[in-house]
C-alpha positions in Angstrom: -51.4 -71.2 -13.2 -48.8 -68.6 -14.0 -46.2 -68.9 -16.7 -43.4 -69.5 -14.3 -45.2 -72.4 -12.8 -45.6 -73.9 -16.2 -42.0 -73.4 -17.2 -40.3 -74.6 -13.9 -41.3 -78.2 -14.1 -39.9 -78.4 -17.6 -36.4 -77.5 -16.5 -34.0 -80.1 -15.1 -33.2 -79.5 -11.4 -29.6 -78.6 -12.0 -30.5 -76.2 -14.8 -33.0 -74.5 -12.5 -30.5 -74.0 -9.7 -27.6 -72.9 -11.9 -28.5 -69.2 -12.1 -29.2 -69.1 -8.4 -25.9 -70.7 -7.5 -24.0 -68.3 -9.8 -25.9 -65.3 -8.4 -25.0 -66.3 -4.8 -21.3 -66.7 -5.8 -21.3 -63.2 -7.3 -23.0 -61.8 -4.2 -20.4 -63.4 -1.9 -17.5 -62.2 -4.0 -18.9 -58.7 -4.1 -19.3 -58.6 -0.3 -15.8 -59.8 0.2 -14.4 -57.3 -2.3 -16.2 -54.4 -0.8 -14.8 -55.1 2.7 -11.3 -53.9 1.5 -10.4 -50.2 1.4 -7.6 -50.9 -1.1 -8.0 -52.2 -4.6 -7.1 -55.9 -5.4 -3.9 -57.6 -6.5 -4.8 -59.6 -9.6 -2.3 -62.1 -11.0 -3.5 -62.2 -14.6 -1.3 -64.3 -16.9 -1.2 -67.2 -19.3 -0.9 -70.6 -17.6 2.4 -72.2 -16.6 4.5 -69.0 -16.1 5.3 -69.4 -12.4 2.4 -67.3 -11.1 1.4 -69.8 -8.4 4.7 -69.3 -6.6 4.1 -65.5 -6.7 0.5 -66.0 -5.5 1.6 -68.2 -2.6 4.3 -65.6 -1.6 1.7 -62.8 -1.6 -0.9 -64.7 0.4 1.7 -65.7 3.0 2.1 -62.0 3.8 -1.6 -61.5 4.7 -1.8 -58.1 2.8 -4.8 -55.9 3.6 -6.2 -56.3 0.1 -7.8 -59.2 -1.9 -5.5 -61.3 -4.0 -7.0 -63.0 -7.1 -5.6 -65.3 -9.8 -6.9 -65.7 -13.3 -5.6 -66.8 -16.7 -7.9 -64.6 -18.8 -10.7 -62.1 -18.5 -11.7 -61.5 -22.1 -15.5 -62.0 -22.5 -15.4 -64.3 -25.6 -13.1 -66.8 -24.0 -14.9 -66.6 -20.6 -18.3 -67.3 -22.2 -16.9 -70.2 -24.2 -15.2 -71.7 -21.1 -18.3 -71.4 -19.0 -20.4 -73.2 -21.6 -17.8 -76.0 -21.8 -17.7 -76.4 -18.1 -21.4 -76.0 -17.2 -21.6 -79.8 -17.1 -19.4 -79.7 -14.0 -22.1 -77.9 -12.0 -22.6 -79.7 -8.7 -20.1 -82.4 -9.4 -16.7 -83.1 -7.9 -15.2 -80.8 -10.6 -17.4 -77.8 -9.6 -14.3 -75.6 -9.0 -13.5 -75.8 -12.7 -16.8 -74.0 -13.4 -16.2 -71.4 -10.7 -13.1 -70.1 -12.6 -15.1 -68.5 -15.4 -17.5 -67.2 -12.8 -14.5 -65.5 -11.1 -13.4 -64.1 -14.5 -16.8 -62.5 -15.0 -16.9 -61.1 -11.5 -13.5 -59.5 -11.9 -14.3 -57.9 -15.3 -17.7 -56.6 -14.1 -16.1 -55.2 -10.9 -13.3 -53.4 -12.8 -15.9 -51.8 -15.1 -18.2 -50.6 -12.3 -18.6 -46.9 -12.6 -18.6 -46.4 -8.8 -15.3 -48.3 -8.3 -12.4 -45.8 -7.9 -10.0 -48.3 -6.4 -6.6 -48.8 -8.1 -6.0 -52.3 -9.3 -2.6 -53.9 -9.0 -2.0 -56.3 -11.9 0.9 -58.8 -12.0 1.7 -60.8 -15.1 4.7 -62.9 -16.1 6.1 -63.9 -19.5 7.8 -67.1 -20.5 9.6 -68.5 -23.6 6.5 -69.8 -25.5 7.6 -73.3 -26.8 8.5 -74.5 -23.3 5.4 -72.8 -21.9 3.1 -74.5 -24.4 4.5 -77.9 -23.6 4.1 -77.3 -19.9 0.5 -76.0 -20.3 -0.4 -79.0 -22.4 0.5 -81.4 -19.7 -1.1 -79.3 -17.0 -4.5 -79.7 -18.8 -4.2 -83.5 -19.1 -5.9 -85.9 -16.8 -3.2 -88.6 -16.2 -3.3 -91.9 -14.4 -0.6 -94.6 -14.3 -1.2 -97.7 -16.4 -0.8 -101.3 -15.6 2.7 -101.5 -16.9 5.8 -99.5 -16.0 6.1 -96.4 -18.1 2.5 -96.6 -19.2 -0.1 -93.9 -18.7 -3.7 -93.2 -19.6 -4.4 -89.6 -20.6 -7.6 -87.7 -21.3 -8.6 -84.1 -21.4 -11.9 -82.4 -21.4 -10.1 -79.1 -22.1 -8.6 -80.5 -25.3 -11.3 -82.9 -26.2 -9.0 -86.0 -25.8 -10.7 -89.3 -25.1 -8.9 -91.8 -22.9 -5.7 -92.8 -24.6 -2.8 -95.0 -23.6 0.7 -93.6 -24.0 4.1 -94.7 -22.9 7.4 -93.1 -22.1 9.0 -95.3 -24.8 6.9 -93.9 -27.6 5.8 -90.2 -27.4 4.6 -90.1 -31.0 0.9 -90.3 -30.1 1.3 -87.7 -27.4 3.2 -85.4 -29.8 0.5 -85.7 -32.4 -2.1 -84.7 -29.7 0.1 -81.8 -28.6 0.4 -80.3 -32.1 -3.2 -80.9 -33.1 -5.1 -80.0 -29.9 -3.1 -77.4 -27.9 -3.6 -73.7 -28.3 -0.2 -72.6 -29.5 -0.6 -68.9 -30.0 -1.8 -68.0 -26.5 1.5 -66.5 -25.4 1.9 -64.2 -28.4 -1.7 -63.0 -28.2 -2.0 -62.6 -24.4 -0.8 -59.0 -23.9 -3.1 -57.6 -26.7 -6.2 -59.6 -25.8 -6.0 -59.6 -22.0 -4.0 -56.5 -21.0 -4.3 -53.9 -23.8 -7.9 -54.5 -24.8 -9.2 -54.7 -21.3 -7.0 -52.4 -19.2 -5.7 -50.0 -21.8 -2.0 -50.8 -21.3 -0.1 -51.6 -24.5 3.0 -53.4 -23.2 4.2 -54.5 -26.6 4.2 -51.0 -28.0 5.6 -49.4 -24.8 8.6 -51.7 -24.7 10.3 -53.7 -21.9 13.7 -53.4 -20.3 15.1 -56.9 -21.0 18.2 -56.5 -18.9 16.2 -55.3 -15.9 13.8 -58.3 -16.1 10.7 -56.4 -15.0 8.8 -53.2 -15.6 5.9 -51.2 -14.1 3.2 -49.7 -16.4 0.4 -47.3 -15.4 -3.0 -46.3 -16.7 -6.3 -45.1 -15.3 -7.0 -47.1 -12.1 -4.4 -49.7 -13.1 -0.8 -50.4 -12.3 0.8 -53.4 -14.0 3.9 -55.3 -13.1 5.4 -57.5 -15.8 8.2 -59.9 -14.9 10.0 -62.4 -17.1 9.8 -65.9 -15.7 13.5 -66.3 -16.7 14.3 -63.4 -14.4 11.9 -64.1 -11.6 14.2 -65.5 -9.0 16.7 -62.7 -9.3 14.1 -59.8 -9.6 11.0 -60.9 -7.6 12.1 -59.2 -4.3 13.1 -55.9 -5.8 10.1 -55.9 -8.1 7.6 -56.4 -5.3 9.3 -53.8 -3.1 9.0 -51.2 -5.9 5.5 -52.2 -7.0 3.8 -53.0 -3.6 6.2 -51.4 -1.1 6.8 -54.8 0.7 10.3 -55.7 1.9 9.8 -59.4 2.9 8.4 -61.0 -0.2 9.6 -64.6 -1.0 8.6 -66.9 -3.7 7.0 -70.1 -2.5 7.4 -72.9 -5.1 4.2 -74.8 -6.0 2.5 -76.6 -9.0 5.8 -77.9 -10.3 5.4 -80.3 -13.2 8.6 -82.3 -12.4 7.0 -83.4 -9.1 3.6 -84.6 -10.6 2.4 -88.0 -11.5 3.2 -87.4 -15.1 6.8 -86.4 -14.5 8.4 -89.3 -16.3 6.2 -88.9 -19.3 6.8 -85.1 -19.3 10.5 -85.7 -19.2 10.4 -88.3 -22.0 8.3 -85.9 -24.1 10.7 -83.0 -23.8 13.6 -85.3 -24.6 12.2 -86.9 -27.7 9.6 -84.6 -29.3 10.6 -83.0 -32.5 9.9 -79.2 -32.7 10.2 -78.2 -36.3 11.5 -74.9 -37.5 8.1 -73.7 -38.9 6.5 -74.2 -35.4 9.3 -72.3 -33.7 9.3 -69.5 -36.3 5.6 -68.8 -35.8 6.2 -68.1 -32.1 9.7 -66.6 -32.2 9.2 -64.3 -35.1 6.7 -62.3 -33.1 6.4 -58.9 -31.4 6.0 -60.8 -28.2 9.4 -62.4 -28.4 11.2 -59.3 -29.7 9.7 -57.3 -26.8 10.8 -59.6 -23.9 13.8 -61.4 -25.3 17.0 -60.2 -26.8 18.1 -61.3 -30.3 20.9 -63.4 -28.6 18.3 -65.2 -26.4 16.0 -65.8 -29.4 
């Protein structure tokens, strides 16, 4: 009996099929990617900055190039996320696992030596305190409780066990927000995900705040950066300049105010206390000074 025959029965069925399923996913993605003559459009940005409305607007145009969406590509974070989500393999939450698979596919594809296609990257910025609160709620599993204004929350992402909270008392929710959320993601994003991977140093290059968007270029990469606060006014002109399309329209989606947790979200924003030290750590940053004027800050 060969070594493989001895090892295989020792593996749990899902562990045995995992590498095969992942390899098939990568093969299907590669075949799809290679069918296009033009390079992809990749919406790469931190969560909760309005990218879903941009993605929906682009997909509605049926462009002759693939459109991908990812929140990060950095290897360390992707490996950690895949490890955390491997338990979702072949469950109803399998799509959560496929996100780090997509990140790996995109990074490997960009680094292929035989790939000469120009990638079109799009990313958005957002004021970080509001963004962090929005991202926190996005990563909660929320169900309505037995009583009015009562909710049960949990989060695999933040390691939060099922907890009952109410709109009348956001103290418990605030404690979880400050202790579990990743607060420095906005101020680290452009260095970790754009400069270190694609070679474009947006922070050092500067940004035209009054214009609201800018295009940066490097080897095989063109990057469009738009402020979320300027998106409605600039989206059409930015997409015309960046992609040469005249009929782009934002399509609103993934709006927190329309979700099941909307009353809780509203109460949290109204009553949570954001102290000056928290604000200073985010606002006294190169990120803020790059994208927002001193008056805005």
